[in-house]
N, C-alpha and C positions, 0 to 999 in steps of 0.2 A: 451463584450467590454473590451478592455485592452489598456489603454493609456501608451505607452512605446515606446522605440526605436525599430523600425521594420526593420529587414533586407530587402534589396531590392529584394531578391529572394522570399519574402513572400507577395509581393504587388499584390493584385488581379487586373486582366486586364478585359476588356470588354469581351474578348473571354471566360474567365473563367466564367463570369456571364452568358453568353448565354448558355454555356454548362450546367450550373447548372439548367437551366429552364427545361431541359429534364431529370433531375435526382432526382426528389423529392422522398425522402425516400429511396434513393439508399442504404444507409448504413444498412438498415434492410433486404436487399435482401438475398436470399439464393441460388444464382447461384452455380452450382456444380463445375465449374472450372473457372479460370481466363483467359481471352483472352489475346492475345499478346498485344493489346492496353492497356488493364487494368493493365497488368504486369508492364507497364512503370510508373504507378502511384500508384500501390498498391502491397501488399503482403497478403497472406492468412495465418492466425495463429490460432492455437488452444491452449487454456489454460485450466487447470483442477483445479476444486475445489474437493479435494479428502479426503474421510473419510477412514482412514487405516483399514485394517483387524484387528478385535479385537475378537479373539477366544481363550479363556483360555484353550481349550482342545489341542491346537496346541503348539509345541515348538516355541521358537523365530526364529529358522532357518526355520521352516515350514511356519511361518507367513511371513517371508522375501520372500520365494518362492511364496506364494499366492499374496503378494503385487506386485511382479514382473509380475506375470501372469496377474493381474488386469490392470497394467499399459499397457501391450502389448495388452490386450483386448480393452482398451479404444482407443488405437491408431488404432486397426483394425476397430473400430466402425465408424471412420471418413470416410465419403463417398467422401468428397472433396479432391482435390489435395492440400496439405498444404505445406507451406515452413518451418514451425517449430511447435513443440508442446512443452509446458512448464508445468512441474509438480511441486508441491509445496515443501516447505522445510519440513524435518523431517517426511516424511510419508513413505519412502521406507525402511530405515534402522533404524528408531527410535525405541529404546527400545530393539534392537537386541543384544546389548553387542559387545565385541570385535570380535566375529565370524562373524558379519555382516559388519565389516570394510573392506576396500580394498585399495590397492595402485591404483594410477591412472596413465596411460601413460602420459609422457610429450606430450603436444599438438603437433599435426602434426608429430607424429612419428609412433608408432605401431597401427595397426588395430587389435583389439582384438576379433572380431567375430570369433568364433570357435578356438580360441587360446587355447593352452595347458599350457600356462604360469600360474603357481599357485600364482603369486603375485596378479593377478586380479581375483576378485570374479566372480562367475558364473552369477549373475544378471547383472554385467557390460557387460559381453560378450553377454548375451542375448539381452540387449538393444542396443548394437552396431549392432547386426544383425538386430534388428527391424528397426533401422534407415536406414540401406541398403535396406531392403525389401520394406519400404515405401518411399524411396527416399526423405527423409526429415531430418531436424535437430531435435534431441531429447534432451531436457534439463532436468536434474534430480538433486536432491540434496542428498548427502550421507555423512556419516562419513568417511573421507578418512584418511588412515594411511601412515606414511612415516618413512622409516629407517633413522633416523637422524644421525646415525654413518657413513652412506654413503653419504647422501646429506642433510646437516644441513641448511634448509631453514629458520629456526626460530631464530637461535642464542641461542637456548635452547634445550638441549637434556637430558631427564630424564635417570635414571639408566636402564630402560627397553630398551633404544635405539629406542623407537617408539614414534613419535608425532602424535596426531590426530587433524584433522581439520573438520570444518563444511564447506563442499565444494559443489559448483555447477559445474556440468560436462555437457558439450555439445558434442554430437556425431553428425558429419555431415552425409550427405547422403551417403558417402563412408564408414561410420562406424568408422572413425578416430575421435579422440578427437580434436575438433576445438576450445575448450576453457575450461579453468578451473579457477574458482574464489574461493579463500579461504576467508571466512567471516572475516571481520576486527573488526566490533563492535559486539562482542559476548554478548548475553543477559544472563549473568552469564556463563553458560556452562563451568564450571571450569574444567571439564575433557577434554576440547578441547583447542587448542592454536590458536591465531591469527598468520598470517605469520610475518616474520621479518619486512617487510615494506608493506604498503598498496598496493594492486594490482588493477590496472586499466585494467580490462579484457574486450576484445571485441570479439564478435562472428560474423562471416559473413556467411550468408546463401547462398544457391545455386543461388539465383537471385540477389546476390551482395548487399544485405542490411545489414548494420553493426549495431549490437546491443551491448550496454553496459549491464552489469549485476551486481547486488548486491542483498543481502539477508536480508529480514525482518528488524531487528533493525537498519541496515545501513541507512535506508531511513531518519532517524531523524538527521543524522550527515553530515558534509561537505565531509568527506572522507569515501568511495570512491565516493558517490552518486553525489555530485555537481562537483567533479573533472572530472567525465566522460563527463559531458555536457560543463563545462567551459573550460577545457583543451583540450578535444578531439572533441568537437562540435557534439557529438552524439544526434540524434533525436529520437531513439528507444531504450527503456530500458526494460530489462527482470527483473522480481521481484518475485522470489520464497519466500514464507513466511509461517510462522506459527504465525500469528499475535494474540495477546490477546487484544481485543477491550477495550478501556478505554474512559468513558464519562468524560467531555463533548466535548473534542477536538480531541481525538485520536482513534476513532473507525476505523475499517479497511478500508472500502470504502471511508470514509471521508478523511483519510490520503492520500490514493491513488490518489483521485481526486485532492486535493489541491496541491500535489506535481507535478502532471502532468500539471496542469493549470499554476502555477507560473513559471515552468521551460520550458514551451512551448515544451513539448515532448510527445511522445506516450509511455504510460506505460502499459506493459502487465504483469498483476499480477496473479499468481497461488497461491491459499491459501489452507493451511491444514484446514480441517473441523472437529470441535468437539464442538457443541454449549454448552455442559455442562461445558466446561472450558473457553468459550468465544473465540474460535478459528474459523476463517472462513473469507471469503472475497476475491473474485476473480473478475477481470474485465479488460476491455480494455478501457483506458482513453486517450483522444486526447486533446492536449494542444491548444494554440491559433493559428489561421491561418487567414490571411487577416484581422487583427485587431478584430477578433472575437473568443471568447473562445468557444470550441466545447463541451467537456464533454465526458460522457461515450458512447461507442458504445453499450456495453452490460455489465452487471455485475450480480453477484450472491453472496448471503450470506445465506447459507442453515441453517435453524433453526430446531426446533423440536428435533428429535432424531439424526439428522445429515444425511449426504449423500454425494454422489459424482455426479458431473455434469461436462460435457465437453462443452465449449463454442468455437464455430468456427466462425470466422468473416473475411471478406475482410477489410484490414486495409489500409487507405490512407497513402502515404509517405509524411510527413511534410517537408522533405528536398527537394522535388520536387516543382519548381516554377509553379504557375498557375495550380495547381492540381484541376481538376474538380470533384474529388471524395471526397473532404474533407467535404463539407457541408452535414449535416444529421439532421434528427429531433431528439429532446431530447427524452430520455426514459420516457415513460408515464406509471405509475403504480397506483394501488389502494393502496394509502398510508396506509389507515386504516386496510385493511385486512393483509397487510404485517406486520404492527406494532403489530397487535394482535398475529401473529405467533412468533414474536420476544420476547414475554413474557418469553419464555423458554430459551432464549439465555443469558448466563451469561455475565454480564458486570461489570467491575471494575470501580472505580471512582478515578480521580486524586486528591490526598489529598491536593495539592498545591492550589486548588481552595479556600480552607477555609482560606488561608492567603492572598487572594486578597482584594483589596479595592472595596466595592460594594455600589450601590445605588439602592434601590428598585424602580422598574418601577411604576410611579404614574398612576393608571388607572382611576383617576378622571379627567385627562386631555386627550384630543385627540392628542395634539401635545407635545412632550417631547423633550427638549434639555438639555443634561447634559454633563459636563466634569468630568471624574473620573480618578484620578491619583494614582500611586502606585510606590514605590521604594524609595531607600535611596540615595546612591551616584549616582546611575543611576536611572532615573525616566521615566516612561511612562505616558502620559496623553491621554486618550481615549475620542474622541468626538462622542457622540451619538445623532442623530437626528431621531426621530421615530414619526410616525403618527399611531394611532390605532383607531379601532371602535369596540364596544362590543355589542353582541346580548344578551340583558338582559334576554330574555326567556330561552336561553340556560344556561346563567350564574346562573340563579335561579333554575335550575333543581335539585330536591331533591336527596340526596344519591349518588351524583356524585362527582368525583374529577376533579379539574382543576389546571393547573400550574399557578404559579405566576412567575414573571421574575425579575431577577437582572441584572444590568449593572455593569460588573466587569472589573477591570484592574489588571495586575499582571506583575511585573518586578523583577525577581530574579532567582536564580538557584533552580531546583527542582530535586528530585530523581526519576528515572524511576524504580520503584519497587525494590529499594535498590541496583540496579545493576550498574547504572552510574548516574552521575549528569549532567544536561544540563541547559544552560541558556535560559530562556523563557521571551518573551515580548509579552503579549497577551491582547487583548481587546474582550469582548464578551457580547452578550445578551444571558443570560442563563435561561433555564426553571428550576424551583425549585418547591419542594413539598409544601413549605410554605414560609413565610417571612424570615426565618432563612437562612443565607448564607450556613450553614452546610447541608442544604438539596439540594443545587444546584448540578446538575450533576447526580442526581438519577432519576430513573423512577418509576412511580406508577406500582405496581406489576401486576395489572389486567387492561389491556388496555380497556376492554369493559366497565369499570367504569369511564372512562375519557371523559370529554366533552371539547369542544374547543370554547368558546364564543368570544374569542379575534381574530380579524383580524389585521395583521400588513399591513397597507396600504403602508407604506414606512418605510424602515429601512436603515440608513446610519451610518457606523462605520468608524472612521478615526483616524489616529495618525501619528505623526512624529517620524522617526527612524534615528539613526546615520547611514550614508552611509558608509558601510564597507564591505570588502570581508568576514569578520567574522560574518556577519549578513544576515539574509534573512527573508522574511515574506510570509505567505500563506493566501489565501482566505479560510476561514473555515466556514462550515455550516453543519447542521444535521437536518433531519426531524424526526418525531416520528417513522418512519419505519426504523431507523438506516441506512438510505441512505442519501447521501448529496443532497442538492438542486442543480438542474442542473445549470451549469455556464451560459447556455443561458437565464436564468431568473435572472441573477445578473450582476453587473458592478464591475470590479476589476481594480483599477486605480493606477498609479504610477507617481508621479511628483518629479523630482530630482533637487536639487541645488548642490553646490559644496560639502557640508557637510551633507545635510539632504535629506532623501527620505520620501515623504509623500504618505502613502497608504490609499486607501479608498475602502471599500467593501459595496455594497448596493444592495437591491433587486429592480427589475424593474416590478414585478407583485405582487399583494397581496398574503400573505401567512397566513395560519391558523394553521399549524402543526409544528412550529419551536421548536426545542430543543436547538439549538445553532446557532448563527450567529455572525461572527466577524472576527478577524485577529489573526492568530497564528504565532508569530515570534520567531526565534531562534537566540541566541547570542552564537556562538561557542567559544568565548574567555572565557566563564565561565564554559565550560565543564570540567569534570574531565577527566584525560587522559585514553587512551586505556590501558588495563591491560598489564603490563610488564610480559613476559613469565618467567623472573627469579623469579617472585613470585609464580609460579605455582607448584614448586616441592612438596610443602606440600599438594597441593590440587588435584593433578592428580588422586589420588585413589578414590576420591569421587565427587559427583555431587552437585552443589549448591542446597540448600533445596527447593527453589522455583521450579527449573527445575525438581527435583526428584518428588515433589508433582504433578506437571503437568503430568509427565510420568505415575504416578500411576492413576491419574484421567482419562487420555486418555485410559487406559486399562480397568478400572473397572467401571467408570461412563458413561455408554453408554446411 
């Protein structure tokens, strides 16, 4: 449920309801091709969670060739007729150095399949040919180079005359570049540059569906992510990423779902996979339709030693009125078995949690009502209304660990791994290792030693926020499996006055495996600015220490 202004094109009709009766669980079907009728309401997409080739006996150029061949092999493995396939950030050319970079044709100009033009690397040419062969759109992420003495798109040109970008490139079914996006919010990446101005890039596939695109860290900011939906009205978003999951609010699938749900869009996320450094998370998330939040069609977050998986789904078009293909059953999983596998997945913890105001959940009561406030000149007051029950036989189990819970509020700017500062307004019910706030956001290291005596019969978290284009809020949840709670089991409400928006997030069925439940708000007016390219000249020759460390880990900690 989502109480908000609903566009007329999204109002369900009786015809839609009748059609839905014959389509139970349609969203999980594996039909090989889309019929003409289905094509009016849907498109077929493939997204890839990809673990790059890590072979120390190969040169970086040989690894690039192997990754390219693996990309094409994955495309060849798709038996359905697909409209597009999306690969992750930093998995094709990552770690390859200058020899793996390439210029990119201006969109809608050259078709580089079989081209002899040396400005374009062989992997680009090969993937252009693959798009033609499979009659589909292929979306990749590369390190792009540009001769800034000829075409200075950044307003900054180092002495080398070459500028490098983190770029998403889309080849259409004709092999031409149908879209290129240069990442705006770089996560450090001091050897790369943002463009001179933020780019709002759209990609249109063969069946005339338009997609916006942005990369990884971009999802936490207003530009370009929110501008694509607010200014251009797009309903379908592509999201290549190499996300480093952070407890308690910003693990990969948790972020992807909250963003799709709040913005009422379909988010197609392709994640780079390497559990040893906390990277992974791929899925197709559907926003609200007909006053009902939908949630994930399918998702993946490979743990253990890592791996690669391709997800193919028929995706309903949210922009089509009275779409009978939208409703589908929530993803059902064995939470405990997945949580056990996630013991090996590296997770960082948000240090700003320790600066929150918190109240320990009183387990001597069955009904708890608390208001928790935080902030100085700007303050947030979070209202918690919770009903619990406790199984004492489980609670008294010897030699077992169990979480305690804090009710927390935070209203301040925080640092994202020392790379950028962002304004945060958050309320959360958080699982903690003990009664100390410093233990909140951490997991017990051995899931098999954890018991869950507490059942949350009801949880409601609410707060008032200043109504502003510079602010947004998200419904945030996390289970012990490091997957979000399905939106079909929650309520996400918005009530607006002239100057205030009241948000409420609540569960509608009892839960026993909660790590996080609440509201994650962003105040963009308190963000630090995007890096100025004029500050880059002393940094171009080296990479930020965090990114360099992650590169080493990617290659040697398998």
